[in-house]
Phi, psi and omega in degrees: 000136178207165176264127177293131179294329187269313181273334179085003183269148177270130184282166180279160182293127178091359180292138180302134173272130175244137181247135182236130175279117185265327181212139180217160178216158182287137182232140180249121181265133186228162177218135179269131183231140179274120177272114182290334179284318177268349185056038181233154172272124183247151175253122177251139176279124179253345175183171175228161179185202178237145184234137180278129183260317182219137182222137177245158173262127179223155178276180177296321175302312180296324177297314181296324176296315182295323178288338180275351183280150170278167178303328179289323175294319179292322178292322179293323177293323178298324181292325185284000000 
């Protein structure tokens, strides 16, 4: 049992949990490596990707509601 973040309703026991990523940001992954030629520690970029900033728990009803919204409606909900 959990409370849906969109509808505000408490779900039934055993109902499937859906997670919706509300906000994410770009992430650069780096690693510090010792350079033996210069005898300095250098930071190397080893990859890029996305990092989840905010995620909400929604029921099936809430998921259908979220998917039916336009990007403007989603942005308005995020601000509230």
